[in-house]
C-alpha positions as CSV (number, residue, x, y, z in Angstrom):
1,M,-15.4,-22.5,13.7
2,V,-14.2,-19.4,13.6
3,D,-15.2,-20.0,9.5
4,Y,-18.3,-21.3,11.1
5,I,-18.9,-18.0,13.1
6,K,-18.0,-15.4,10.2
7,S,-21.0,-17.5,7.8
8,F,-23.3,-16.0,9.8
9,D,-25.4,-13.6,8.0
10,I,-24.9,-10.3,10.8
11,D,-27.5,-8.2,8.6
12,F,-30.2,-10.7,8.7
13,I,-29.7,-11.1,12.5
14,K,-30.0,-7.3,13.2
15,Q,-32.8,-7.0,11.0
16,H,-35.1,-9.3,12.5
17,I,-33.8,-9.4,16.4
18,P,-37.2,-6.6,17.2
19,Q,-39.3,-9.7,16.2
20,Y,-37.2,-11.4,18.4
21,V,-38.0,-8.8,21.1
22,D,-41.6,-8.7,20.6
23,A,-42.1,-12.1,20.5
24,A,-39.7,-12.8,24.4
25,W,-41.8,-10.1,25.5
26,L,-45.1,-12.0,24.3
27,T,-43.6,-15.3,26.0
28,L,-42.3,-13.6,29.3
29,R,-46.5,-12.0,30.0
30,I,-47.6,-15.5,29.0
31,A,-45.0,-17.3,30.9
32,F,-45.5,-15.1,34.1
33,I,-49.4,-14.9,34.1
34,G,-49.2,-18.9,33.3
35,I,-46.9,-19.5,36.5
36,A,-48.6,-16.6,39.0
37,L,-52.1,-18.8,38.1
38,S,-50.3,-22.2,38.6
39,L,-48.8,-20.9,41.6
40,I,-52.0,-20.6,43.2
41,I,-53.7,-23.4,41.7
42,G,-50.7,-25.5,43.6
43,L,-51.2,-23.8,46.4
44,F,-54.9,-24.2,46.7
45,C,-54.9,-28.2,45.8
46,S,-52.4,-28.8,48.2
47,L,-54.0,-27.6,50.9
48,I,-57.0,-29.5,49.9
49,L,-54.6,-32.9,49.4
50,H,-53.4,-32.0,53.0
51,F,-56.6,-31.6,55.0
52,K,-57.6,-34.3,53.1
53,V,-61.0,-32.6,52.5
54,P,-63.7,-35.4,51.1
55,V,-64.9,-35.6,47.2
56,I,-62.7,-32.9,46.3
57,R,-59.3,-34.6,47.2
58,H,-60.2,-36.9,44.7
59,I,-61.4,-34.4,42.0
60,V,-57.6,-32.8,42.7
61,K,-55.8,-36.1,42.4
62,G,-57.2,-37.1,38.8
63,Y,-56.4,-33.8,37.8
64,I,-53.0,-33.9,38.9
65,E,-52.4,-37.5,37.2
66,L,-54.4,-35.9,34.2
67,S,-52.3,-32.9,34.0
68,R,-48.6,-34.7,34.7
69,N,-49.4,-37.4,32.5
70,T,-50.5,-35.4,29.3
71,P,-48.1,-33.0,27.5
72,L,-48.6,-29.5,27.2
73,L,-48.9,-30.0,23.1
74,V,-51.9,-32.4,23.4
75,Q,-53.6,-29.9,26.0
76,L,-53.3,-27.4,23.7
77,F,-54.2,-29.1,20.6
78,F,-57.6,-29.9,22.7
79,L,-58.2,-26.2,24.0
80,Y,-57.5,-25.0,20.5
81,F,-59.1,-27.4,18.4
82,G,-61.1,-29.7,20.2
83,L,-63.2,-27.3,22.2
84,P,-64.5,-25.5,18.9
85,K,-66.6,-28.5,18.4
86,I,-68.9,-28.4,21.3
87,G,-69.0,-24.0,20.7
88,I,-66.0,-22.9,23.1
89,L,-63.8,-20.8,21.0
90,L,-60.5,-19.8,22.3
91,D,-57.8,-17.5,20.8
92,S,-54.2,-18.7,21.3
93,E,-52.7,-16.2,23.8
94,H,-56.1,-17.6,25.9
95,C,-55.1,-21.3,25.1
96,A,-51.9,-20.5,26.1
97,Y,-52.5,-18.9,29.7
98,I,-54.8,-21.8,30.4
99,G,-52.5,-24.8,29.3
100,L,-49.7,-23.5,30.9
101,S,-51.3,-22.7,34.3
102,F,-53.1,-26.3,34.2
103,L,-49.7,-28.3,33.3
104,G,-47.6,-25.6,36.2
105,G,-50.8,-26.4,38.7
106,S,-50.2,-29.8,39.0
107,Y,-45.9,-29.5,39.5
108,M,-46.7,-26.5,41.9
109,A,-49.5,-28.7,44.1
110,E,-47.0,-31.0,44.6
111,S,-44.0,-29.1,45.4
112,F,-46.5,-26.8,48.1
113,R,-47.6,-30.5,49.2
114,S,-43.9,-32.3,49.9
115,G,-43.4,-28.8,51.9
116,I,-46.3,-28.7,54.0
117,E,-45.7,-32.5,55.3
118,A,-41.9,-31.6,55.8
119,I,-43.1,-29.5,58.7
120,G,-43.4,-31.9,61.9
121,K,-46.2,-31.9,63.3
122,I,-45.3,-31.3,66.9
123,Q,-45.2,-27.0,65.4
124,T,-48.6,-27.4,64.7
125,E,-49.4,-29.1,68.1
126,S,-48.2,-27.2,70.0
127,A,-49.5,-24.0,68.3
128,L,-52.6,-25.1,68.6
129,S,-52.0,-25.9,72.4
130,L,-51.4,-22.1,72.7
131,G,-54.3,-21.2,71.4
132,L,-54.1,-20.3,67.8
133,S,-56.6,-21.4,65.2
134,R,-56.0,-23.9,62.6
135,F,-56.1,-21.3,59.9
136,Q,-53.6,-19.3,61.7
137,V,-51.2,-22.0,62.3
138,M,-51.6,-23.0,59.0
139,L,-51.2,-19.1,57.8
140,Y,-47.8,-17.8,60.1
141,I,-46.2,-21.0,60.9
142,V,-46.3,-24.1,58.7
143,L,-47.3,-22.0,55.4
144,P,-44.1,-19.8,55.7
145,Q,-41.7,-23.2,56.5
146,A,-43.4,-25.2,53.6
147,F,-42.2,-22.3,50.7
148,S,-38.9,-22.3,52.3
149,V,-39.0,-26.4,52.1
150,S,-40.6,-26.4,48.5
151,L,-38.5,-23.0,46.9
152,P,-35.5,-25.1,45.1
153,S,-38.7,-27.4,43.3
154,L,-40.7,-24.5,43.0
155,C,-37.7,-23.0,40.9
156,A,-37.1,-25.7,39.2
157,N,-41.0,-25.4,37.9
158,V,-41.0,-22.4,36.9
159,I,-37.7,-23.1,34.5
160,F,-39.4,-26.0,33.2
161,L,-42.8,-24.0,32.5
162,I,-41.1,-21.2,30.8
163,K,-39.2,-24.0,28.6
164,E,-42.5,-25.6,27.7
165,T,-43.6,-22.4,26.2
166,S,-41.9,-22.9,23.1
167,V,-44.6,-25.8,21.8
168,F,-47.2,-22.7,21.6
169,S,-46.1,-22.0,18.7
170,V,-48.8,-24.7,17.3
171,V,-51.9,-22.8,18.2
172,A,-50.4,-19.8,16.1
173,L,-49.0,-17.8,18.8
174,A,-46.1,-15.6,17.7
175,D,-44.0,-16.7,20.7
176,L,-39.9,-17.2,20.2
177,M,-40.4,-20.8,19.2
178,Y,-43.0,-19.3,16.0
179,V,-40.7,-16.8,15.0
180,A,-37.9,-19.2,14.6
181,K,-39.6,-21.0,12.2
182,D,-41.4,-18.2,10.6
183,L,-37.9,-17.0,9.6
184,I,-36.5,-20.4,8.2
185,G,-39.6,-20.9,6.2
186,L,-39.1,-17.7,4.7
187,Y,-36.0,-17.1,4.3
188,Y,-33.7,-20.5,4.8
189,N,-31.5,-18.9,7.2
190,T,-31.5,-21.9,9.6
191,D,-28.5,-21.1,11.4
192,E,-29.0,-17.6,12.5
193,A,-32.7,-17.8,13.5
194,L,-31.7,-20.9,15.2
195,L,-29.3,-18.5,17.2
196,M,-31.4,-15.7,17.9
197,L,-33.7,-18.4,19.4
198,V,-30.8,-19.9,21.5
199,I,-29.8,-16.7,22.7
200,A,-33.1,-15.5,23.6
201,Y,-33.7,-18.6,25.7
202,I,-31.0,-17.9,27.3
203,I,-31.3,-14.1,28.2
204,I,-34.7,-15.1,29.7
205,L,-33.6,-18.3,31.8
206,L,-29.8,-17.6,33.0
207,P,-31.0,-15.0,35.4
208,I,-33.9,-17.1,36.6
209,S,-31.3,-20.0,37.2
210,I,-28.8,-17.9,39.0
211,I,-31.8,-16.4,41.4
212,A,-32.9,-19.8,42.2
213,G,-29.3,-21.3,43.1
214,I,-28.4,-18.0,45.3
215,L,-32.2,-18.2,47.3
216,E,-31.2,-22.0,47.6
217,K,-27.4,-21.9,48.7
218,R,-28.7,-18.7,51.2
219,L,-31.9,-21.6,52.5
220,R,-29.4,-24.4,52.9
221,H,-27.1,-22.3,55.3
222,G,-29.8,-20.2,57.4
C-alpha cells in the first residue's frame, strides 16, 4: 500500500489542483441553483397534489413519473442534442440547470408530499375552527411541521443530486468528471486524476452529510 501511494506523481497532482478547484466551484454553483429550483418545483407540485387541483394534478403526476423513471443522462441528451432539432439551442450550463431541477423537483415533491400528509387532519380542523384561513393554516401550521418531517429525505435528495452532477460532462460541461476524464485522456495519469476526483467529491459531500446527520438527530430528539 505504501509503495502504491509513493508511486503517485505528486508534481502532476500539484500542477492540476487549480483545474479541479475551478471545476468544483462550477459543480457547486450548478448544484446550488439546481437544488434551489428543485425545492421550489417540489413544494409547488406537492401542494397541487395535496389540494388535488383538477387537471393540473394529473399533469404533475405525469411529470413526476416521467422524471423519476428516466435517467438524468437521457434528459441531458434530449436537452442538448434533441431540442436543437426543433430550433431550441441551450448551452451546456443551462442544460445542466434545467436537467438537475427537472429531476430534483420530482424527488423533492415526493418528500414534501409525504411530510404534508404526515400532519394530522385534527390540527388543520382545529386551526380552521379558530378562524384561520386555509392559506394561513398551510403557511404557519402545516408547512413548518411538514418541513421538519421531510428534512431527512430532503437532505438525502440534496446529496443524491450533487452526485448526479457527475454526468454533466456528457454535454461538454467542464465539471469535476470532465476534468478528470480530460486529464486521463491527455496524460494517462489515471490514478492521480481519479484520486483528485474522489477527494473533491468527499470535500463537497462529507460536510453536507455530517450537517444532515446532526439536523436529523436534533429533530429526532425534539
